[in-house]
ZAMARGU-4260 file (C-alpha; in steps of 0.2 Angstrom, whole numbers, plus 5000, padded with zeros to 4 digits):
<rodrens>
0) 4838/4887/5016 | 4836/4885/4999 | 4843/4896/4995 | 4857/4898/5006 | 4862/4882/4997
5) 4860/4888/4980 | 4874/4902/4984 | 4884/4888/4987 | 4880/4876/4973 | 4883/4894/4962
10) 4901/4899/4972 | 4907/4880/4967 | 4900/4882/4948 | 4910/4897/4949 | 4895/4909/4944
15) 4902/4923/4955 | 4889/4935/4949 | 4873/4926/4952 | 4880/4920/4970 | 4881/4937/4977
20) 4867/4941/4971 | 4856/4927/4981 | 4868/4932/4993 | 4863/4950/4993 | 4845/4943/4996
25) 4848/4934/5011 | 4858/4948/5019 | 4842/4958/5016 | 4832/4945/5025 | 4842/4943/5039
30) 4843/4962/5043 | 4823/4960/5042 | 4811/4950/5054 | 4807/4936/5044 | 4791/4931/5046
35) 4788/4912/5051 | 4772/4902/5049 | 4769/4887/5056 | 4752/4876/5065 | 4749/4873/5081
40) 4738/4858/5088 | 4732/4868/5104 | 4716/4866/5102 | 4701/4855/5101 | 4682/4853/5095
45) 4667/4846/5103 | 4671/4830/5095 | 4687/4830/5107 | 4699/4830/5091 | 4714/4843/5090
50) 4711/4858/5079 | 4726/4863/5070 | 4729/4884/5072 | 4742/4895/5059 | 4754/4906/5071
55) 4764/4919/5064 | 4779/4923/5073 | 4795/4934/5070 | 4810/4923/5069 | 4825/4934/5065
60) 4837/4923/5051 | 4848/4913/5064 | 4866/4922/5063 | 4876/4906/5060 | 4867/4908/5045
65) 4868/4925/5042 | 4889/4923/5047 | 4888/4911/5034 | 4880/4919/5021 | 4893/4934/5021
70) 4910/4924/5021 | 4901/4916/5005 | 4899/4932/4997 | 4917/4937/5003 | 4923/4923/4996
75) 4916/4927/4978 | 4919/4944/4979 | 4938/4937/4980 | 4938/4924/4968 | 4929/4935/4955
80) 4944/4947/4956 | 4959/4934/4960 | 4975/4931/4954 | 4985/4920/4955 | 5003/4934/4956
85) 5015/4920/4957 | 5008/4914/4942 | 5013/4930/4935 | 5031/4936/4928 | 5036/4951/4938
90) 5055/4953/4939 | 5067/4955/4955 | 5066/4975/4952 | 5043/4975/4956 | 5045/4958/4964
95) 5029/4956/4973 | 5020/4972/4972 | 5010/4966/4959 | 5004/4986/4958 | 4986/4987/4967
100) 4985/5002/4958 | 4987/4994/4939 | 4985/4976/4935 | 4985/4971/4917 | 4972/4959/4910
105) 4985/4943/4909 | 5001/4941/4911 | 5013/4934/4893 | 5020/4919/4892 | 5037/4930/4894
110) 5052/4932/4880 | 5060/4941/4896 | 5053/4941/4913 | 5060/4957/4914 | 5046/4966/4905
115) 5030/4958/4915 | 5025/4974/4925 | 5037/4989/4916 | 5034/4998/4899 | 5038/4989/4883
120) 5057/4991/4879 | 5058/5004/4867 | 5069/4999/4857 | 5061/4984/4850 | 5076/4976/4847
125) 5079/4959/4859 | 5092/4944/4855 | 5092/4929/4865 | 5079/4933/4877 | 5089/4950/4881
130) 5088/4970/4876 | 5099/4972/4862 | 5108/4988/4860 | 5109/4987/4841 | 5123/4988/4829
135) 5136/5005/4832 | 5140/5018/4819 | 5127/5016/4810 | 5108/5023/4807 | 5097/5009/4811
140) 5078/5008/4807 | 5073/4991/4819 | 5070/4978/4818 | 5053/4965/4819 | 5052/4955/4836
145) 5039/4943/4846 | 5028/4955/4856 | 5029/4953/4874 | 5012/4952/4880 | 5005/4935/4876
150) 4992/4928/4886 | 4999/4917/4900 | 4986/4904/4904 | 4995/4894/4917 | 5011/4888/4921
155) 5006/4876/4936 | 4997/4858/4933 | 4998/4855/4953 | 4989/4874/4955 | 4970/4873/4954
160) 4961/4886/4945 | 4976/4891/4931 | 4975/4880/4917 | 4973/4885/4902 | 4957/4889/4901
165) 4956/4901/4914 | 4948/4918/4910 | 4955/4931/4914 | 4954/4935/4930 | 4959/4954/4937
170) 4954/4969/4925 | 4960/4987/4928 | 4961/4992/4947 | 4956/4983/4962 | 4949/4996/4968
175) 4939/5000/4955 | 4934/4982/4953 | 4924/4980/4969 | 4907/4973/4966 | 4897/4988/4976
180) 4884/4977/4982 | 4877/4977/5001 | 4886/4980/5016 | 4893/4969/5029 | 4878/4960/5036
185) 4866/4966/5024 | 4860/4983/5020 | 4850/4982/5005 | 4860/4996/4997 | 4869/4991/4980
190) 4877/5008/4980 | 4887/5004/4993 | 4900/4995/4997 | 4903/4978/5005 | 4914/4980/5018
195) 4924/4997/5026 | 4942/4992/5028 | 4947/5007/5036 | 4934/5002/5051 | 4940/4984/5054
200) 4945/4980/5069 | 4957/4966/5066 | 4955/4960/5084 | 4939/4956/5085 | 4940/4944/5070
205) 4957/4938/5075 | 4947/4928/5087 | 4935/4920/5075 | 4945/4907/5065 | 4931/4902/5055
210) 4933/4919/5043 | 4949/4925/5047 | 4957/4917/5032 | 4940/4923/5021 | 4942/4939/5026
215) 4963/4943/5022 | 4958/4939/5006 | 4944/4948/5004 | 4959/4963/5010 | 4972/4958/5001
220) 4964/4953/4983 | 4950/4963/4983 | 4951/4978/4992 | 4969/4980/4988 | 4973/4983/5005
225) 4991/4975/5012 | 4994/4986/5025 | 4975/4981/5033 | 4977/4963/5027 | 4995/4963/5037
230) 4986/4970/5051 | 4975/4955/5052 | 4988/4945/5052 | 4998/4951/5065 | 4982/4953/5077
235) 4977/4933/5073 | 4996/4927/5079 | 4996/4937/5093 | 4979/4931/5098 | 4987/4915/5095
240) 5001/4919/5105 | 5014/4914/5090 | 5010/4897/5088 | 5000/4898/5072 | 5001/4887/5058
245) 5011/4889/5044 | 4998/4897/5031 | 4997/4913/5042 | 5017/4914/5040 | 5016/4911/5023
250) 5005/4928/5024 | 5014/4937/5033 | 5030/4936/5023 | 5019/4938/5006 | 5012/4955/5012
255) 5028/4963/5020 | 5036/4956/5001 | 5022/4969/4995 | 5026/4982/5008 | 5043/4983/5000
260) 5052/4973/5019 | 5061/4959/5011 | 5072/4955/5027 | 5059/4952/5039 | 5049/4943/5025
265) 5062/4933/5024 | 5062/4927/5041 | 5043/4924/5042 | 5043/4911/5026 | 5056/4904/5033
270) 5048/4899/5048 | 5033/4895/5036 | 5045/4882/5025 | 5052/4873/5039 | 5034/4868/5045
275) 5027/4865/5030 | 5038/4865/5013 | 5024/4871/5001 | 5028/4877/4985 | 5020/4895/4984
280) 5030/4897/5001 | 5046/4892/4991 | 5040/4904/4977 | 5038/4919/4988 | 5058/4915/4997
285) 5065/4916/4978 | 5055/4931/4975 | 5062/4939/4991 | 5080/4935/4985 | 5077/4941/4968
290) 5071/4958/4978 | 5087/4958/4989 | 5099/4955/4971 | 5104/4937/4977 | 5097/4925/4964
295) 5107/4912/4967 | 5099/4910/4983 | 5083/4910/4977 | 5089/4896/4965 | 5097/4888/4979
300) 5078/4887/4988 | 5068/4879/4973 | 5083/4866/4971 | 5080/4861/4989 | 5060/4860/4984
305) 5064/4851/4967 | 5074/4839/4978 | 5059/4833/4983 | 5048/4836/4971 | 5059/4834/4954
310) 5042/4835/4944 | 5035/4851/4952 | 5032/4861/4937 | 5027/4879/4946 | 5045/4878/4953
315) 5053/4873/4936 | 5045/4890/4928 | 5051/4899/4942 | 5069/4891/4941 | 5070/4893/4922
320) 5062/4914/4926 | 5079/4917/4937 | 5088/4910/4926 | 5080/4922/4911 | 5083/4935/4922
325) 5101/4931/4924 | 5103/4929/4905 | 5107/4913/4906 | 5098/4907/4889 | 5104/4891/4888
330) 5099/4884/4907 | 5082/4895/4905 | 5077/4884/4888 | 5083/4866/4895 | 5071/4869/4909
335) 5057/4876/4899 | 5061/4859/4888 | 5058/4848/4903 | 5044/4858/4908 | 5036/4850/4890
340) 5040/4833/4893 | 5031/4833/4911 | 5016/4848/4906 | 5016/4847/4883 | 5003/4860/4887
345) 5012/4871/4896 | 5009/4889/4886 | 5024/4899/4895 | 5037/4884/4893 | 5034/4884/4872
350) 5031/4904/4870 | 5049/4904/4878 | 5056/4891/4866 | 5048/4896/4853 | 5057/4915/4856
355) 5076/4905/4858 | 5071/4897/4841 | 5067/4915/4833 | 5080/4924/4840 | 5092/4907/4835
360) 5088/4911/4816 | 5078/4899/4817 | 5060/4903/4812 | 5053/4888/4807 | 5055/4880/4823
365) 5048/4894/4831 | 5033/4895/4821 | 5030/4876/4825 | 5029/4881/4843 | 5019/4895/4842
370) 5005/4884/4830 | 5006/4872/4847 | 5002/4886/4854 | 4987/4890/4843 | 4981/4873/4844
375) 4980/4876/4863 | 4966/4886/4860 | 4977/4903/4867 | 4970/4915/4852 | 4977/4933/4855
380) 4986/4947/4845 | 5002/4944/4852 | 5002/4925/4846 | 4999/4931/4827 | 5007/4945/4826
385) 5023/4932/4832 | 5018/4921/4819 | 5017/4934/4807 | 5037/4938/4810 | 5041/4918/4809
390) 5034/4916/4793 | 5043/4933/4787 | 5059/4927/4792 | 5054/4909/4786 | 5050/4915/4767
395) 5033/4912/4769 | 5026/4929/4762 | 5009/4926/4761 | 5003/4921/4778 | 5012/4938/4784
400) 4998/4949/4780 | 4984/4938/4785 | 4993/4935/4802 | 4995/4954/4805 | 4977/4959/4800
405) 4971/4946/4814 | 4983/4951/4826 | 4975/4971/4823 | 4956/4964/4823 | 4961/4955/4840
410) 4970/4970/4849 | 4962/4978/4862 | 4974/4989/4874 | 4983/5005/4864 | 5000/4996/4870
415) 4993/4981/4858 | 4992/4991/4844 | 5006/5001/4845 | 5018/4984/4844 | 5007/4978/4830
420) 5007/4992/4821 | 5027/4993/4824 | 5031/4977/4817 | 5021/4978/4803 | 5031/4994/4799
425) 5046/4980/4800 | 5038/4970/4786 | 5036/4986/4775 | 5053/4990/4776 | 5058/4971/4773
430) 5043/4973/4757 | 5054/4989/4754 | 5037/5000/4754 | 5044/5013/4763 | 5027/5024/4763
435) 5017/5011/4772 | 5031/5010/4786 | 5031/5027/4788 | 5010/5025/4791 | 5013/5010/4802
440) 5024/5020/4812 | 5013/5034/4813 | 4998/5024/4818 | 5009/5014/4830 | 5015/5032/4838
445) 4994/5036/4837 | 4992/5023/4849 | 5008/5025/4859 | 5015/5042/4859 | 5030/5037/4870
450) 5037/5024/4858 | 5055/5029/4856 | 5059/5016/4844 | 5046/5020/4832 | 5052/5038/4833
455) 5067/5034/4829 | 5064/5024/4813 | 5052/5039/4806 | 5065/5049/4809 | 5075/5038/4797
460) 5062/5038/4786 | 5061/5055/4787 | 5078/5055/4781 | 5075/5046/4767 | 5062/5056/4760
465) 5075/5072/4763 | 5063/5078/4775 | 5077/5085/4787 | 5065/5096/4798 | 5053/5081/4804
470) 5070/5071/4806 | 5075/5083/4817 | 5059/5084/4827 | 5056/5065/4829 | 5075/5060/4835
475) 5074/5076/4847 | 5058/5069/4853 | 5065/5051/4855 | 5082/5059/4864 | 5067/5066/4876
480) 5060/5052/4879 | 5074/5038/4880 | 5089/5047/4881 | 5100/5033/4887 | 5094/5023/4872
485) 5112/5017/4864 | 5103/5017/4844 | 5095/5034/4848 | 5113/5042/4853 | 5121/5032/4839
490) 5108/5041/4826 | 5107/5057/4833 | 5127/5058/4832 | 5129/5053/4815 | 5113/5066/4808
495) 5122/5081/4817 | 5140/5074/4807 | 5131/5070/4789 | 5115/5080/4787 | 5119/5096/4800
500) 5107/5094/4808
</rodrens>
């Protein structure tokens, strides 16, 4: 029993690794016969006194404890890789599919909600939170812009576990992050998988309400098996003859949305909303309408919920994201400012306001917000890169290089490095150091060979140096990667007309 309570204590302290190890030990004991030693006063001596006799009996571990340990381990494995997809910044097209085969370490606090699970904009030119096509008829070498991969610490003070200090909750592939440990009821082989989802009979577990919710979360978040999780939800509904509570209806809608069936998801989410108006249900319903390309319906659902809970930061965040996706920058910024009054440490709202100031030619005000984000403890490569750009536009040249040096040191992924080197190439162009700019663009391509903006700018620099052969090679490669990019089309025409290449 002490080990069982120790595992519960470790789970509550969010020490999931050690909790799983203790659960493994208990499950292993459950498979074997536990020799229990106790005494029995069944003999007496000549003085008519009872004598204690030691007896050894093989007593199996109680079934309720085995089931409790199994459920606890399942919850620990789920929390170990759990990510609140409602706090991520999907757009309407990639909505709620949350890429079970590829999930970023942490979502960024958003310069545009259109780029959360899509490749980075290749032009590198943004204006007022949306893509900018560039100046037509001129050869453009790109421009510096805030990066789009900044850490999104939490977007709601009402949802537990999403605060600023929350560590990245998932990295890489859901299937790859599995905790390879003991099997379901404790075969002590650490190389085997915990649960054979393919062999799961949902009907059997649907009749056991004590484990169904934990099992669903395990299948959905840890295993990434949405179809099996949906089958379990459907089995629970059939067992209860359609009289399930709002939570299961919400999960049915969540699974159907992930399976790209928004119309069916809408039915279940509306039922769940009528039963109990939970913020997550409303947010999922708004995502359904975004999937159906009906953002006004999504705003209507959020407004109805905000009429009852006007200070719900999570609902306001999603409303601001929808306005941002609709390119209604004024409304989105107004909502983010309201959020900062309700939650002054909301890093997403601060970052979005900072980006708006940056593209409104107010780098000094943007710098204040980025420094505020730093003071909250959100140190990341993207924040330092954006601070460097604000210092460049604000005339604080002496701070630009240290900020970019810190950003490069903190960059972990190749995409981050490519973004930083691309922005630093613009710093070099601003100072007139074309050689340094060329080196930076090459370093950018070494991290991301498919960066069309870097190829485009490198072709222009080669024209400046008189190397027409390389310029032609770079611009053709950029055209191959992004044939519909207006800047590349314009530059190709100008090069063919002016330089005959």
